[in-house]
C-alpha positions as CSV (number, residue, x, y, z in Angstrom):
1,X,-14.2,-12.2,-12.0
2,X,-10.8,-12.4,-13.8
3,X,-11.0,-14.2,-17.1
4,X,-9.2,-17.3,-18.3
5,X,-7.8,-18.6,-21.5
6,X,-6.5,-16.8,-24.6
7,X,-9.5,-14.5,-24.8
8,X,-8.8,-12.9,-21.4
9,X,-9.2,-9.1,-21.2
10,X,-8.0,-7.3,-18.0
11,X,-10.6,-5.4,-16.0
12,X,-10.8,-1.6,-16.5
13,X,-11.5,0.9,-13.7
14,X,-15.1,1.2,-14.6
15,X,-15.6,-2.5,-13.9
16,X,-14.8,-1.7,-10.3
17,X,-16.0,1.8,-9.8
18,X,-19.5,1.4,-11.3
19,X,-20.3,-1.1,-8.5
20,X,-22.2,0.4,-5.5
21,X,-19.6,2.0,-3.3
22,X,-19.5,0.7,0.3
23,X,-19.0,3.3,3.0
24,X,-16.7,3.2,6.1
25,X,-17.9,3.2,9.7
26,X,-16.0,6.3,10.7
27,X,-13.5,8.9,9.5
28,X,-10.8,10.7,11.5
29,X,-8.5,13.6,10.7
30,X,-4.8,13.6,11.4
31,X,-4.2,17.1,10.0
32,X,-6.0,20.2,8.8
33,X,-6.0,19.4,5.0
34,X,-9.0,17.8,3.5
35,X,-6.9,14.8,2.4
36,X,-5.4,14.2,5.8
37,X,-8.0,11.7,6.7
38,X,-8.3,8.0,7.6
39,X,-11.4,5.9,7.0
40,X,-12.1,3.2,9.5
41,X,-13.9,-0.1,8.7
42,X,-15.1,-2.2,11.6
43,X,-16.3,-5.8,11.5
44,X,-19.1,-7.1,13.7
45,X,-18.3,-8.1,17.2
46,X,-16.2,-6.7,20.0
47,X,-12.6,-5.9,19.5
48,X,-9.7,-5.8,19.5
49,X,-9.9,-6.6,15.8
50,X,-7.0,-7.6,13.6
51,X,-6.0,-4.4,11.8
52,X,-5.0,-4.0,8.2
53,X,-3.4,-0.6,7.4
54,X,-4.4,0.1,3.8
55,X,-2.6,2.4,1.3
56,X,-4.2,3.4,-2.0
57,X,-2.3,4.0,-5.2
58,X,-2.8,6.3,-8.1
59,X,0.8,7.1,-9.1
60,X,1.2,9.2,-6.0
61,X,-1.3,11.7,-7.5
62,X,-4.6,12.7,-5.9
63,X,-6.2,13.5,-9.2
64,X,-5.9,9.9,-10.2
65,X,-7.0,8.2,-7.0
66,X,-7.7,8.8,-3.3
67,X,-8.5,6.4,-0.4
68,X,-12.1,5.8,-1.8
69,X,-10.6,3.6,-4.5
70,X,-10.0,1.0,-1.8
71,X,-13.6,1.0,-0.4
72,X,-14.6,-2.2,-2.1
73,X,-11.7,-4.3,-0.8
74,X,-11.9,-2.5,2.6
75,X,-15.5,-3.6,2.8
76,X,-14.5,-7.2,1.9
77,X,-11.9,-7.2,4.6
78,X,-14.5,-5.9,7.0
79,X,-16.9,-8.7,6.0
80,X,-14.1,-11.2,6.7
81,X,-13.6,-9.9,10.2
82,X,-10.8,-7.4,9.9
83,X,-10.6,-3.8,10.9
84,X,-9.2,-1.6,8.2
85,X,-7.3,1.7,8.7
86,X,-7.5,3.1,5.2
87,X,-5.3,6.1,4.9
88,X,-5.2,9.1,2.6
89,X,-2.3,11.5,1.9
90,X,-1.6,14.6,-0.3
91,X,-0.3,13.5,-3.7
92,X,2.4,15.2,-5.5
93,X,-0.2,17.2,-7.4
94,X,-1.5,18.9,-4.3
95,X,-0.2,21.8,-2.2
96,X,2.0,20.3,0.5
97,X,2.4,17.0,-1.4
98,X,5.6,15.7,-3.0
99,X,8.7,15.7,-0.9
100,X,8.5,15.6,2.1
101,X,4.7,16.1,2.4
102,X,3.5,12.8,0.8
103,X,5.7,10.8,3.0
104,X,5.1,12.8,6.1
105,X,1.3,12.4,5.6
106,X,1.6,8.7,5.1
107,X,3.7,8.4,8.3
108,X,1.3,10.6,10.3
109,X,-1.7,8.7,9.1
110,X,-0.1,5.4,10.1
111,X,1.1,6.7,13.5
112,X,-2.5,8.0,14.2
113,X,-3.6,4.4,14.6
114,X,-1.7,4.1,17.9
115,X,-3.5,7.2,19.2
116,X,-7.0,6.6,17.8
117,X,-7.2,2.9,17.2
118,X,-8.2,1.7,20.6
119,X,-11.4,3.7,20.8
120,X,-12.6,1.9,17.7
121,X,-11.6,-1.5,19.0
122,X,-8.6,-1.9,16.6
123,X,-5.5,-3.8,17.7
124,X,-2.4,-1.7,17.1
125,X,-0.1,-4.6,17.1
126,X,0.6,-6.6,15.0
127,X,-0.4,-4.5,12.0
128,X,-0.4,-5.8,8.4
129,X,0.0,-3.2,5.7
130,X,-1.7,-3.7,2.3
131,X,-0.8,-1.3,-0.5
132,X,-1.8,-1.1,-4.1
133,X,0.4,0.2,-6.9
134,X,2.0,3.4,-5.6
135,X,0.5,2.5,-2.3
136,X,2.5,-0.7,-2.4
137,X,5.6,1.4,-2.4
138,X,4.3,3.5,0.5
139,X,3.3,0.4,2.5
140,X,6.8,-1.1,2.1
141,X,8.3,2.3,2.9
142,X,6.2,2.4,6.2
143,X,7.8,-0.9,7.1
144,X,11.2,0.6,6.4
145,X,10.8,3.7,8.5
146,X,13.0,2.5,11.3
147,X,15.9,2.3,8.8
148,X,15.5,5.9,7.5
149,X,18.8,7.9,7.7
150,X,18.9,9.8,10.9
151,X,19.3,13.2,9.2
152,X,16.3,12.7,7.0
153,X,13.3,15.0,7.6
154,X,11.2,11.8,7.2
155,X,12.9,10.1,10.1
156,X,11.1,9.7,13.5
157,X,12.1,8.1,16.7
158,X,9.1,5.8,17.3
159,X,7.3,4.9,14.1
160,X,4.3,2.6,14.1
161,X,5.7,-0.9,13.7
162,X,4.5,-2.8,10.5
163,X,4.7,-6.5,11.0
164,X,4.0,-7.7,7.5
165,X,3.5,-6.1,4.1
166,X,1.4,-7.2,1.2
167,X,2.2,-5.2,-2.0
168,X,-0.4,-5.5,-4.8
169,X,1.2,-4.5,-8.1
170,X,3.6,-2.1,-6.3
171,X,6.4,0.1,-7.5
172,X,8.9,-0.2,-4.6
173,X,12.1,0.8,-6.5
174,X,11.8,4.5,-7.4
175,X,15.1,4.4,-9.2
176,X,13.7,1.7,-11.4
177,X,10.5,3.6,-12.0
178,X,12.3,6.8,-12.9
179,X,14.2,4.9,-15.7
180,X,11.2,2.8,-17.0
181,X,9.0,4.7,-19.4
182,X,7.0,1.5,-19.9
183,X,5.4,1.8,-16.4
184,X,1.9,3.3,-16.3
185,X,2.8,6.1,-14.0
186,X,5.5,7.5,-16.3
187,X,8.9,8.8,-15.1
188,X,8.4,12.5,-14.4
189,X,6.2,11.9,-11.3
190,X,9.2,10.5,-9.5
191,X,11.1,13.8,-9.4
192,X,8.2,15.5,-7.7
193,X,7.9,12.7,-5.2
194,X,11.5,12.4,-4.1
195,X,12.7,16.0,-4.1
196,X,15.1,15.7,-7.0
197,X,17.1,18.8,-6.0
198,X,18.7,16.9,-3.1
199,X,22.1,15.2,-3.3
200,X,20.7,11.7,-2.8
201,X,16.9,11.9,-3.2
202,X,16.4,8.1,-3.2
203,X,18.2,7.5,0.2
204,X,15.0,8.0,2.2
205,X,12.3,7.4,-0.4
206,X,13.1,4.3,-2.4
207,X,12.5,1.0,-0.6
208,X,15.6,-0.9,-1.8
209,X,17.7,1.8,-0.1
210,X,16.1,0.8,3.2
211,X,16.7,-3.0,2.9
212,X,16.6,-5.2,4.8
213,X,13.2,-4.2,6.1
214,X,13.2,-7.0,8.6
215,X,9.6,-7.9,8.1
216,X,8.0,-10.6,5.9
217,X,6.7,-9.3,2.5
218,X,4.3,-10.8,0.0
219,X,4.1,-9.3,-3.5
220,X,1.0,-10.1,-5.5
221,X,1.4,-9.2,-9.2
222,X,-0.8,-9.9,-12.2
223,X,1.0,-11.4,-15.2
224,X,-1.2,-9.4,-17.5
225,X,-0.7,-6.1,-15.7
226,X,-0.4,-3.4,-18.3
227,X,0.4,-0.6,-15.8
228,X,3.2,-2.2,-13.7
229,X,5.7,-4.3,-15.6
230,X,6.1,-7.7,-14.0
231,X,9.8,-7.4,-14.0
232,X,9.6,-4.6,-11.4
233,X,8.4,-7.2,-8.9
234,X,11.0,-9.8,-9.8
235,X,13.8,-7.3,-9.6
236,X,12.8,-6.0,-6.2
237,X,12.3,-9.5,-4.8
238,X,15.8,-10.5,-5.9
239,X,17.3,-7.4,-4.1
240,X,15.2,-7.9,-1.0
241,X,16.2,-11.6,-0.7
242,X,19.9,-10.8,-1.3
243,X,19.6,-8.3,1.6
244,X,18.2,-11.1,3.8
245,X,14.5,-10.3,3.8
246,X,11.8,-13.0,3.6
247,X,9.9,-12.1,0.5
248,X,7.4,-14.1,-1.6
249,X,6.3,-13.2,-5.1
250,X,2.9,-14.5,-6.1
251,X,2.3,-14.4,-9.8
252,X,-1.4,-14.4,-10.8
253,X,-2.3,-15.5,-14.3
254,X,-4.9,-13.7,-16.4
255,X,-4.8,-10.7,-14.0
256,X,-4.2,-7.1,-14.7
257,X,-3.9,-4.1,-12.3
258,X,-7.6,-3.5,-11.5
259,X,-8.2,-7.1,-10.4
260,X,-5.7,-6.7,-7.6
261,X,-8.2,-4.6,-5.7
262,X,-11.5,-6.0,-7.0
263,X,-13.4,-8.4,-4.7
264,X,-14.1,-11.9,-5.9
265,X,-11.1,-12.0,-8.3
266,X,-8.5,-14.7,-7.9
267,X,-5.9,-12.0,-7.1
268,X,-8.0,-10.5,-4.3
269,X,-8.9,-13.9,-2.9
270,X,-5.2,-14.7,-2.8
271,X,-4.7,-11.5,-0.8
272,X,-7.4,-12.5,1.7
273,X,-5.6,-15.8,2.2
274,X,-2.2,-14.1,2.6
275,X,-3.7,-11.7,5.1
276,X,-5.1,-14.5,7.2
277,X,-1.8,-16.4,7.0
278,X,0.2,-13.3,8.0
279,X,-1.9,-12.7,11.1
280,X,-1.9,-16.4,12.1
281,X,1.9,-16.5,11.8
282,X,2.2,-13.3,13.9
283,X,-0.2,-14.4,16.6
284,X,-2.5,-11.4,16.0
285,X,-5.8,-11.0,17.9
């Protein structure tokens, strides 16, 4: 549980990862690399199930995190009646990762839901994307794919529609990250992610460049987050609203970065409520 009062100390990763790790119901491959996988979490009962597309963080680096970091909250969503499409991708520190591979993996993993989802009883529309940290950036980027420049190698003619995004301690603005040494991912990783040798490397990689996304967005951020400065959320929300998007920022007191994906915390319980509200507003199965 997240603490309260002046003695509050943010959770650390061991507080989450030392818990027994739940396991998914199935795993599919969308490519030949060992990281090109999607874990599938299925609730009880017959489908089609409301589907959450989940994107892990880890500063876009596989050495820091892969999809298994989301197992605890994926299981909690499963227990609450949702199907979860928990994607993995090659980080910038892996062969084939960086630009364009990390983005192409994320896109291919999302699009695979339309091909594979039905046999698992997963509804493929509407889809709510939930991303944590760097995964918050990628979840928002998935929603912005229809607005990618036509000449970009990341553009596709028929991307999976994302109906709503919930970003948990995300880093949506890569230009902001690249000039903010106070963020926990540092600044050097951005150049590997965006392909800095290009003339305008943010045009198809940084979410504000794709605004308006045209879908509702919820940002959940801990006020005591020592990894993602809170101002990154407020700055993005202001830009998204100015562009015409419907965006809500949810500030959670006495909450750091780990609490955002730890079951039974106030931050995660808020995300469960936001997920339910999103599907209810969308008329999902």
